[in-house]
C-alpha positions in Angstrom: -7.4 -49.8 68.5 -4.2 -47.9 69.2 -4.2 -44.4 68.2 -1.2 -42.7 66.7 0.5 -40.5 69.2 0.2 -36.9 68.2 3.3 -34.8 68.6 3.0 -31.2 69.5 3.8 -28.7 66.8 7.5 -27.8 66.6 8.4 -24.1 67.0 11.4 -22.3 65.7 12.9 -19.9 68.2 15.2 -17.1 67.2 18.5 -17.2 68.9 18.8 -14.6 71.6 21.6 -12.1 71.2 24.5 -13.2 73.4 27.5 -11.0 73.5 29.5 -13.8 75.0 29.2 -15.9 71.8 30.5 -13.0 69.7 33.4 -12.4 72.1 34.3 -16.0 71.9 34.3 -15.9 68.1 36.4 -12.7 68.1 38.9 -14.1 70.7 40.0 -16.7 68.1 40.4 -14.4 65.1 41.1 -10.9 66.5 44.8 -11.1 65.8 44.1 -11.9 62.1 41.6 -9.0 61.9 44.1 -6.7 63.6 46.9 -7.6 61.2 44.6 -7.1 58.2 43.5 -3.7 59.5 47.1 -2.6 60.1 47.9 -3.7 56.5 45.0 -1.7 55.2 46.2 1.4 57.2 49.8 1.1 55.9 48.6 0.7 52.3 46.4 3.7 52.7 49.2 5.8 54.2 51.6 4.8 51.3 48.9 5.7 48.8 48.3 9.1 50.4 52.0 9.9 50.1 51.5 9.7 46.3 49.1 12.6 46.5 50.6 16.1 46.4 50.1 18.7 49.1 47.2 21.1 48.5 47.2 24.8 49.5 44.2 27.0 49.8 44.2 30.8 49.3 41.1 32.8 50.4 39.8 36.3 49.8 37.0 38.1 51.5 34.9 40.7 49.6 31.8 42.7 50.1 29.5 44.6 47.7 30.5 48.2 47.2 28.6 50.8 49.2 27.6 52.8 46.2 26.0 49.7 44.6 24.0 49.0 47.7 21.9 52.2 47.6 18.7 51.9 45.7 17.7 55.0 43.7 13.9 55.5 43.6 14.2 56.9 40.1 15.2 53.4 38.8 11.5 52.4 39.1 10.6 54.9 36.3 13.3 53.4 34.0 12.1 49.9 34.8 8.5 50.8 34.0 9.7 52.0 30.5 11.2 48.7 29.8 14.8 49.6 30.5 17.1 47.1 32.3 18.5 49.2 35.1 20.0 46.3 37.1 19.9 46.3 40.8 22.1 46.9 43.8 24.9 44.2 44.1 24.2 41.7 46.8 26.2 38.9 48.3 23.9 36.4 46.5 24.7 38.1 43.1 28.4 37.9 43.8 28.1 34.3 44.8 26.4 33.5 41.5 29.0 35.4 39.5 32.0 33.7 41.0 30.4 30.3 40.7 29.5 30.8 37.0 31.1 28.6 34.3 31.6 31.6 32.0 33.7 33.4 34.6 35.9 30.3 35.1 36.5 30.0 31.3 37.3 33.7 31.0 39.8 33.6 33.9 41.7 30.5 32.8 41.9 31.5 29.2 42.7 35.2 29.7 45.5 34.6 32.3 46.7 31.2 30.8 46.3 29.3 34.1 46.7 25.9 32.5 50.3 25.4 33.8 49.2 26.2 37.4 46.0 24.0 37.4 47.4 21.1 35.3 50.9 21.2 36.8 51.7 17.6 36.1 49.6 17.1 33.0 50.6 20.3 31.1 53.2 20.1 28.3 54.9 23.5 28.3 56.5 23.0 24.9 53.3 21.9 23.1 51.0 24.1 25.2 48.7 21.1 25.6 47.5 18.9 28.4 47.9 15.1 28.8 44.7 13.1 28.8 44.1 9.4 29.5 43.0 7.2 26.7 42.5 3.5 26.2 41.2 0.9 28.6 41.6 2.0 32.3 43.5 5.1 31.1 46.6 3.1 30.2 47.6 5.5 27.5 48.2 9.3 27.2 47.7 11.8 24.5 48.1 15.5 24.1 45.1 17.7 23.5 44.4 21.4 23.3 42.4 22.4 26.4 38.9 23.7 25.8 36.2 25.3 27.7 35.0 22.1 29.4 38.5 21.4 30.6 38.5 24.8 32.2 35.1 24.1 33.8 36.1 20.7 35.2 39.4 22.2 36.4 37.8 24.5 38.9 35.2 22.0 40.1 35.9 21.1 43.7 38.8 23.6 43.8 37.0 26.9 43.7 34.8 27.4 46.7 32.4 30.4 47.2 30.4 30.9 50.4 28.5 33.9 51.8 27.8 35.4 55.2 24.4 37.1 54.8 24.6 38.6 58.3 28.0 40.3 57.7 27.4 40.8 54.0 30.6 39.2 52.9 31.6 36.7 50.3 34.5 34.2 50.8 36.3 33.1 47.6 39.0 30.4 47.9 40.9 28.2 45.5 43.0 25.0 46.1 46.0 23.9 44.1 49.3 22.2 44.5 51.1 25.6 44.7 50.7 28.1 47.5 51.7 31.0 45.3 49.6 29.6 42.5 46.4 29.5 44.6 46.8 33.1 45.6 47.4 34.1 42.0 44.3 32.3 40.8 42.1 34.0 43.4 43.5 37.4 42.4 42.7 36.5 38.8 39.1 35.7 39.6 38.7 38.9 41.6 40.1 41.0 38.7 38.0 39.3 36.0 34.8 39.4 38.1 35.2 43.1 38.5 35.9 43.5 34.8 32.8 41.6 33.9 30.6 43.7 36.3 32.1 46.8 34.8 31.5 45.7 31.2 27.9 44.8 31.9 27.2 48.0 33.7 28.8 50.2 31.0 27.0 48.3 28.3 23.7 48.7 30.1 24.3 52.4 30.8 25.1 53.1 27.1 22.0 51.3 25.9 19.8 53.1 28.4 21.2 56.5 27.4 20.5 55.7 23.7 17.0 54.7 24.6 16.3 57.8 26.7 17.7 60.0 23.9 15.2 58.5 21.5 12.4 59.1 23.9 13.4 62.7 24.5 13.4 63.3 20.7 9.8 62.0 20.5 8.4 63.7 23.6 6.9 67.2 23.4 5.6 67.4 26.9 7.9 69.6 28.9 7.4 67.8 32.2 8.1 64.4 30.7 11.2 65.8 29.0 12.5 67.1 32.3 12.0 63.7 33.8 13.7 62.0 31.0 16.7 64.4 31.3 16.9 63.6 34.9 17.0 59.8 34.1 19.6 60.5 31.5 21.8 62.3 34.0 21.5 59.3 36.4 22.6 56.9 33.6 25.6 59.2 33.0 26.4 59.1 36.7 26.2 55.3 36.6 28.5 55.1 33.6 31.0 57.4 35.4 30.9 55.3 38.6 31.4 52.1 36.6 34.6 53.5 35.1 35.9 54.0 38.7 37.2 50.4 38.7 38.7 50.4 42.2 35.4 51.2 44.0 33.0 49.5 41.6 31.2 46.2 42.1 32.8 45.0 45.3 35.5 45.9 47.8 38.2 43.5 48.9 38.3 43.1 52.6 41.1 40.5 52.8 43.4 40.0 49.8 44.4 36.5 49.0 47.8 35.5 50.5 50.0 32.6 49.7 49.3 30.1 52.5 52.2 28.9 54.6 50.5 25.6 55.6 48.9 23.0 53.5 45.1 22.5 53.6 45.4 18.8 52.8 45.6 15.9 52.4 45.6 14.7 56.0 47.5 11.5 55.4 47.7 10.2 59.0 44.0 10.8 59.7 43.0 9.0 56.5 45.3 6.0 57.4 43.8 5.8 61.0 40.2 6.0 59.7 41.0 3.2 57.1 42.5 1.1 59.9 39.4 1.5 62.2 37.0 0.8 59.4 38.9 -2.2 58.2 38.9 -3.6 61.8 35.1 -3.0 62.2 34.4 -4.6 58.8 36.7 -7.6 59.7 35.0 -8.2 63.0 31.6 -8.1 61.4 32.7 -10.4 58.5 34.2 -12.9 61.0 31.0 -13.1 63.1 28.8 -13.4 60.1 31.0 -16.1 58.5 31.0 -18.1 61.8 27.3 -17.8 62.4 26.5 -18.8 58.8 27.9 -22.3 59.6 25.5 -22.8 62.6 22.2 -24.4 61.8 19.0 -22.9 63.5 18.0 -24.8 66.6 14.7 -26.6 66.6 13.3 -26.7 70.1 10.0 -28.5 71.0 7.5 -26.6 73.0 
């Protein structure tokens, strides 16, 4: 009786990577990929020309020397529940300049809407143009609010610190060189005003609290100590009124830049061309290989 011939099991073998196959595929379509990449680069370059030049103004500041000294008597005030504050540090200044409250105060106080929204600001109505409708096809005028101010400085205001040198870098980008320098100056002035207001308010409240404690204290030694603390608060109030030397010192004042900080149109176009070429090569190889069926090779 004849037995049915048994065939050995079939095995699927993965194709080995062969650069020659890929080069053969690209040799037939490289000119198409190159033309497409050049087209993408040209379109990117034309699009970048629609973007205005951006100018960045920078200021360098450092905490005031007087504010860096820690008075040992402040510990006594803190133990009595009085907020004495602490010496200004670069981290404190970084937080201050990056706060939303400061941004709103600066833009509203100095009316910086025309500088920040140069193209969208209506000078006659005193309002900004916002997009409405599907895909932003329509425009309407609205009175700018706090959130408009907060969003306006996002990505434009940059604050960085150098802990080793004890300095803070404050910069702002806008479409106007003079406007960028003016906005940085406004931030410096308003930040100093806010520090001054907070310190004066704290000193006045501390003085009032100490006066109440003095009136209730009969012990002579304690009263002498309270008078000493009261004198220190008077000194702090006096120093806070010295606006030029309070809070922080300006190392480098902001100047109107003579060169743009962006956009780098040619670089963007070159990168778009290179990425389009790489993507086109990968797509051509994947498309060609998808038509090839896996080979079934007997063992």
